C-alpha positions as CSV (number, residue, x, y, z in Angstrom):
1,X,17.3,-9.0,22.1
2,X,14.4,-11.2,20.6
3,X,12.3,-10.3,17.5
4,X,8.5,-12.1,17.3
5,X,7.0,-12.6,13.5
6,X,3.6,-13.4,14.0
7,X,1.0,-15.4,11.0
8,X,-1.4,-13.4,9.8
9,X,-4.8,-14.0,11.1
10,X,-7.0,-11.7,8.5
11,X,-7.8,-14.6,6.0
12,X,-7.4,-12.1,2.8
13,X,-3.7,-11.4,4.3
14,X,-0.8,-13.7,2.5
15,X,2.4,-11.5,3.3
16,X,4.5,-12.5,6.0
17,X,6.4,-9.6,7.5
18,X,9.9,-11.2,8.0
19,X,11.1,-13.4,5.3
20,X,14.6,-16.1,5.7
21,X,16.9,-13.4,4.1
22,X,15.5,-11.0,6.7
23,X,15.9,-13.0,9.3
24,X,19.4,-14.0,8.5
25,X,20.3,-9.9,8.5
26,X,18.8,-9.6,11.6
27,X,20.8,-12.5,13.4
28,X,23.6,-11.5,12.1
29,X,23.0,-8.0,14.0
30,X,22.6,-10.3,17.2
31,X,19.3,-10.5,17.5
32,X,17.0,-13.7,18.3
33,X,14.2,-14.5,15.9
34,X,11.3,-16.2,16.6
35,X,8.7,-17.3,13.8
36,X,5.0,-18.2,14.2
37,X,4.2,-21.7,12.8
38,X,2.9,-21.5,9.1
39,X,4.1,-17.3,9.2
40,X,5.6,-17.2,5.5
41,X,3.3,-20.4,4.1
42,X,0.8,-18.2,2.2
43,X,3.6,-16.1,0.7
44,X,5.9,-19.1,-0.3
45,X,8.3,-19.3,2.8
46,X,8.2,-22.6,4.3
47,X,9.0,-23.0,8.1
48,X,12.2,-25.2,7.4
49,X,13.5,-22.1,5.1
50,X,13.0,-19.9,8.5
51,X,14.5,-22.8,11.0
52,X,17.7,-23.1,8.0
53,X,17.9,-19.4,8.4
54,X,18.5,-19.2,12.3
55,X,14.8,-18.8,13.6
56,X,13.2,-20.5,16.0
57,X,9.8,-21.9,14.9
58,X,7.0,-22.4,17.3
59,X,3.0,-21.6,18.4
60,X,2.1,-18.2,18.8
61,X,2.7,-18.5,22.6
62,X,6.0,-19.6,22.1
63,X,6.8,-16.7,19.6
64,X,5.6,-14.0,21.7
65,X,7.5,-15.4,24.8
66,X,10.1,-12.8,26.3
67,X,9.9,-10.6,22.6
68,X,11.1,-7.1,22.8
69,X,9.6,-6.6,19.2
70,X,6.9,-8.4,17.2
71,X,6.4,-8.2,13.6
72,X,3.1,-8.0,11.3
73,X,1.6,-6.8,8.4
74,X,-1.6,-6.0,9.7
75,X,-2.0,-5.1,13.2
76,X,-3.4,-7.9,15.5
77,X,-5.8,-8.1,17.5
78,X,-5.1,-7.2,21.2
79,X,-6.2,-10.2,22.3
80,X,-3.8,-12.4,19.7
81,X,-1.1,-10.9,21.9
82,X,-1.5,-11.9,25.0
83,X,1.4,-13.5,26.3
84,X,3.4,-10.3,25.3
85,X,5.6,-8.5,27.4
86,X,4.8,-4.8,28.8
87,X,7.1,-2.3,26.7
88,X,7.2,-4.6,23.7
89,X,7.3,-3.1,20.1
90,X,4.6,-3.9,17.7
91,X,5.5,-2.9,14.1
92,X,3.9,-3.1,11.0
93,X,0.9,-1.7,9.2
94,X,-1.6,-0.7,12.1
95,X,-4.1,1.4,10.1
96,X,-4.4,4.0,13.1
97,X,-7.2,6.0,11.3
98,X,-9.1,2.6,10.5
99,X,-8.8,1.0,14.1
100,X,-8.3,3.7,16.1
101,X,-9.7,1.6,19.2
102,X,-7.2,-1.2,18.6
103,X,-4.7,1.8,18.6
104,X,-6.1,2.4,22.3
105,X,-6.1,-1.2,23.4
106,X,-2.5,-1.3,22.4
107,X,-1.5,1.5,24.7
108,X,-3.7,0.1,27.5
109,X,-1.9,-3.3,27.2
110,X,1.2,-1.6,27.6
111,X,2.2,-2.1,23.9
112,X,4.6,0.4,21.9
113,X,3.5,0.2,18.7
114,X,4.8,1.7,15.4
115,X,2.7,2.4,12.3
116,X,5.1,2.0,9.5
117,X,2.4,3.5,7.4
118,X,3.3,6.9,9.0
119,X,7.1,6.7,8.0
120,X,7.8,10.5,7.3
121,X,8.4,10.9,3.6
122,X,12.3,12.1,3.8
123,X,15.1,10.8,2.3
124,X,16.4,9.1,4.7
125,X,13.4,7.2,5.4
126,X,12.7,6.3,1.8
127,X,14.1,2.7,2.1
128,X,12.0,2.2,5.4
129,X,8.7,3.5,3.3
130,X,5.9,0.4,3.0
131,X,3.4,2.6,1.3
132,X,5.7,2.9,-1.5
133,X,7.2,-0.5,-1.4
134,X,3.5,-2.0,-1.6
135,X,2.0,0.3,-3.8
136,X,4.5,-0.5,-6.5
137,X,3.5,-3.6,-6.7
138,X,-0.1,-2.7,-6.4
139,X,0.3,-0.5,-9.3
140,X,1.8,-3.1,-11.4
141,X,-0.9,-5.6,-10.4
142,X,-3.5,-3.2,-11.2
143,X,-2.7,-3.5,-14.8
144,X,-2.1,-7.1,-14.9
145,X,-5.7,-7.7,-13.4
146,X,-7.3,-5.4,-16.1
147,X,-5.5,-7.3,-18.7
148,X,-6.9,-10.5,-17.6
149,X,-10.5,-8.9,-17.4
150,X,-10.3,-6.7,-20.8
151,X,-11.1,-9.1,-23.8
152,X,-8.5,-7.7,-26.4
153,X,-4.9,-7.0,-26.4
154,X,-3.1,-3.8,-25.1
155,X,-0.7,-3.5,-27.6
156,X,-1.0,-2.5,-31.4
157,X,-0.4,-5.6,-33.5
158,X,-0.2,-5.4,-37.5
159,X,-0.7,-8.6,-38.9
160,X,-1.8,-10.1,-42.1
161,X,-5.5,-10.2,-41.1
162,X,-5.3,-6.6,-40.3
163,X,-4.2,-4.3,-37.8
164,X,-5.7,-4.4,-34.0
165,X,-5.5,-1.1,-32.2
166,X,-3.4,0.0,-29.0
167,X,-5.8,-0.1,-25.7
168,X,-6.5,3.7,-24.3
169,X,-5.3,3.2,-20.6
170,X,-6.0,6.3,-18.2
171,X,-4.8,6.4,-14.9
172,X,-5.9,8.4,-12.2
173,X,-3.7,9.4,-9.2
174,X,-0.5,9.3,-10.0
175,X,1.5,8.6,-6.6
176,X,3.5,5.6,-6.6
177,X,0.8,3.2,-7.6
178,X,0.0,5.5,-10.5
179,X,3.1,6.0,-11.7
180,X,4.2,2.4,-11.8
181,X,0.5,1.4,-13.6
182,X,1.5,3.9,-16.4
183,X,5.2,2.0,-16.9
184,X,3.7,-0.8,-16.9
185,X,0.4,0.0,-19.2
186,X,3.6,1.6,-21.6
187,X,5.5,-1.6,-21.5
188,X,2.5,-3.9,-22.5
189,X,1.8,-1.5,-25.5
190,X,-1.1,0.7,-24.2
191,X,-2.0,4.1,-25.1
192,X,-1.3,5.7,-22.0
193,X,-2.8,9.1,-20.5
194,X,-2.9,10.0,-16.9
195,X,-4.2,12.6,-14.2
196,X,-3.6,14.0,-10.7
197,X,-4.9,17.0,-8.6
198,X,-1.1,17.7,-7.8
199,X,0.3,19.8,-10.6
200,X,4.0,18.5,-10.0
201,X,2.7,15.5,-11.5
202,X,2.6,16.6,-14.9
203,X,6.2,15.9,-15.7
204,X,6.7,12.9,-14.2
205,X,3.7,11.7,-16.5
206,X,5.6,12.8,-19.6
207,X,8.5,11.6,-18.2
208,X,7.1,8.0,-18.9
209,X,5.7,8.8,-22.2
210,X,1.9,9.3,-21.2
211,X,-0.3,12.0,-22.3
212,X,-1.1,14.6,-18.8
213,X,-4.6,15.5,-18.7
214,X,-4.8,18.5,-16.4
215,X,-7.8,20.9,-15.6
216,X,-5.9,24.5,-16.5
217,X,-6.8,28.2,-15.3
218,X,-8.6,27.0,-12.2
219,X,-7.3,28.2,-8.7
220,X,-5.5,26.3,-6.6
221,X,-4.6,22.8,-8.2
222,X,-1.4,22.3,-6.4
223,X,-2.9,19.6,-4.3
224,X,-0.2,18.5,-2.4
225,X,-0.4,18.3,1.3
226,X,2.1,17.8,4.1
227,X,5.0,14.7,3.2
228,X,3.9,14.6,-0.6
229,X,0.2,13.4,-0.1
230,X,-2.8,14.7,-1.9
231,X,-5.2,16.8,-0.4
232,X,-8.8,17.8,-1.3
233,X,-10.1,20.0,-3.7
234,X,-11.8,23.2,-3.7
235,X,-15.7,22.9,-5.4
236,X,-14.5,24.4,-8.4
237,X,-11.2,22.3,-9.2
238,X,-13.5,19.4,-8.6
239,X,-16.6,20.5,-10.9
240,X,-13.8,21.5,-13.3
241,X,-12.2,18.0,-13.5
242,X,-15.3,16.2,-13.4
243,X,-15.8,18.0,-16.7
244,X,-12.9,17.2,-18.4
245,X,-12.7,13.5,-17.0
246,X,-15.9,12.8,-18.6
247,X,-15.3,13.7,-21.8
248,X,-11.7,12.0,-21.5
249,X,-13.0,9.1,-19.9
250,X,-15.3,8.4,-22.6
251,X,-12.6,7.1,-25.0
252,X,-10.8,4.5,-22.9
253,X,-10.7,0.9,-23.0
254,X,-9.0,0.7,-19.2
255,X,-9.2,3.1,-16.2
256,X,-7.2,2.8,-13.3
257,X,-8.0,5.1,-9.9
258,X,-5.3,5.2,-7.5
259,X,-6.3,8.4,-5.4
260,X,-6.1,8.0,-1.4
261,X,-6.1,11.1,1.2
262,X,-4.7,9.9,4.7
263,X,-7.2,9.5,7.3
264,X,-10.3,9.7,5.0
265,X,-12.5,8.3,2.4
266,X,-11.0,7.9,-0.7
267,X,-12.2,10.8,-3.3
268,X,-15.1,9.7,-5.8
269,X,-13.6,9.9,-8.8
270,X,-15.8,8.3,-11.5
271,X,-19.8,8.3,-11.0
272,X,-22.3,6.2,-12.5
273,X,-23.0,8.6,-15.2
274,X,-19.6,8.3,-16.4
275,X,-19.6,4.4,-16.4
276,X,-22.2,4.6,-19.0
277,X,-20.4,6.8,-21.5
278,X,-17.4,3.8,-22.2
279,X,-18.2,1.2,-24.2
280,X,-18.8,-2.4,-23.3
281,X,-16.0,-4.5,-22.5
282,X,-14.0,-1.6,-21.0
283,X,-12.7,-2.2,-17.8
284,X,-12.3,-0.2,-14.3
285,X,-9.5,-1.0,-11.8
286,X,-10.3,0.4,-8.2
287,X,-7.5,0.6,-6.0
288,X,-8.9,2.6,-3.7
289,X,-12.0,0.0,-3.0
290,X,-11.0,-1.0,0.5
291,X,-10.9,3.0,1.7
292,X,-14.7,3.7,0.0
293,X,-13.6,3.1,-3.6
294,X,-12.9,5.8,-6.3
295,X,-15.4,4.3,-8.2
296,X,-19.2,4.3,-8.0
297,X,-20.4,0.8,-8.0
298,X,-17.3,-0.9,-7.1
299,X,-17.5,-3.6,-4.6
300,X,-15.1,-4.6,-2.3
301,X,-13.5,-7.9,-3.0
302,X,-15.7,-8.5,-6.2
303,X,-15.2,-7.8,-10.1
304,X,-19.1,-6.6,-11.1
305,X,-20.6,-5.3,-14.2
306,X,-22.1,-2.1,-14.8
307,X,-23.4,-0.9,-17.9
308,X,-21.2,-3.4,-19.6
309,X,-17.9,-2.2,-18.0
310,X,-15.6,-4.3,-15.5
311,X,-15.0,-3.1,-12.7
312,X,-12.4,-4.5,-10.5
313,X,-12.3,-4.2,-6.8
314,X,-9.7,-6.9,-5.9
315,X,-8.2,-6.6,-1.9
316,X,-5.3,-6.5,-1.2
317,X,-3.8,-6.1,-4.2
318,X,0.0,-6.2,-2.9
319,X,-0.9,-9.6,-1.5
320,X,-1.6,-10.9,-4.5
321,X,2.0,-11.0,-5.2
322,X,2.7,-12.4,-1.7
323,X,6.2,-13.4,-2.0
324,X,7.9,-10.2,-3.8
325,X,5.3,-7.7,-1.5
326,X,6.7,-9.8,1.8
327,X,10.3,-9.3,0.4
328,X,10.0,-5.5,0.2
329,X,7.6,-5.0,3.4
330,X,10.4,-7.2,5.2
331,X,13.3,-5.4,4.2
332,X,11.1,-2.0,4.8
333,X,10.9,-3.3,8.6
334,X,14.8,-4.4,8.4
335,X,16.0,-0.7,7.3
336,X,14.0,0.6,9.8
337,X,15.6,-1.0,13.1
338,X,18.9,-1.5,11.7
339,X,19.1,2.4,11.0
340,X,19.0,2.9,14.8
341,X,20.8,-0.5,15.7
342,X,23.8,-0.2,18.6
343,X,26.0,-3.0,17.9
344,X,27.5,-3.4,21.5
345,X,23.8,-3.3,23.1
346,X,22.6,-5.7,19.9
347,X,18.8,-4.1,19.9
348,X,17.9,-0.5,18.5
349,X,18.1,2.6,20.5
350,X,14.8,5.0,19.0
351,X,15.6,8.2,20.3
352,X,12.2,10.1,20.8
353,X,13.2,13.0,19.5
354,X,14.1,11.6,16.0
355,X,11.9,12.7,12.9
356,X,11.5,9.2,12.2
357,X,10.6,7.5,15.8
358,X,8.1,10.7,16.2
359,X,5.8,9.8,13.1
360,X,5.8,6.2,13.3
361,X,5.3,5.9,17.4
362,X,1.7,5.7,18.1
363,X,2.1,4.4,21.5
364,X,4.0,4.7,24.5
365,X,3.8,4.3,28.3
366,X,0.5,3.6,28.4
367,X,-0.6,6.6,26.0
368,X,-1.5,7.2,22.8
369,X,1.2,10.3,21.6
370,X,1.1,10.3,18.0
371,X,0.2,14.0,16.7
372,X,-2.1,13.0,13.8
373,X,-4.0,10.8,16.3
374,X,-4.5,13.2,19.3
375,X,-5.0,15.9,17.2
376,X,-8.5,14.1,15.7
């Protein structure tokens, strides 16, 4: 079996879908690894390192030639897969909802597309979950980005010249990214609070030493949908939450928003009016800016200032930690395929009736087969 590792074509994408570490692991299973020239350069992995690991390094045409599986971080343009054999599996983060036409083109080209972000959130798939591995780093980096823009110290400092108060940090959305943001802000000495629409996260917030900020006595605040993802809330809840957040946000120095709903625009959590209540010099980091943003006025790829408050809207936040993000992403892909590896055939066998395989498979036999896409 030949596995091709593509160089990302998006100029903002610094990650790579396989590292020298995972290349060695796949070769030990019996796979042939082909890596496109400079595929890992932006993440700090040289062509020489891939060659030393046992991979063949060459141009895209040679890399794709005869490949049974094609690894990517972001789904490539179908034209970029010219030369791939019919039935080859494309495996990576394919943005099925945002790039539906591209998914249709994969099907038409006979490519079997597997979207790793559709990985079911079940116990045996935890080590394969790219959303969790990348969000974890995004939550960490969001706090560091806030520190870089915030003109004061995070921890309380008692000095001969007087006391510096601890920064007050509010995390909105307590998924993987939010939990890591809480933990990181706490490690840096901030006074941390957090909120989420899922009532079950209250204990998680408290376990990290942060203060939970929750709407009480409102019907249907559980907010948890299939697979542990957040769902949209009722108007009653949204109104109550907005009132609570408005009073709390005015006292905060740093706010980090992480709320996303799969397949839909990011929910609006902070309005321009709420930003005006924050003191000048405060910072908001919007981790959902690429999906429309949680913060009114946030601009993807920019740090803007509104009413004296900086709003940070960096794109591809995991890619700002390219080496570690690539290492985790690559291990997710390895854990996925190795779990189905047939030692005798020296290739993965993916049963169509398996819960994981059903979850990630977008196209097969020239058709779009994933229920999350066909139902829309």
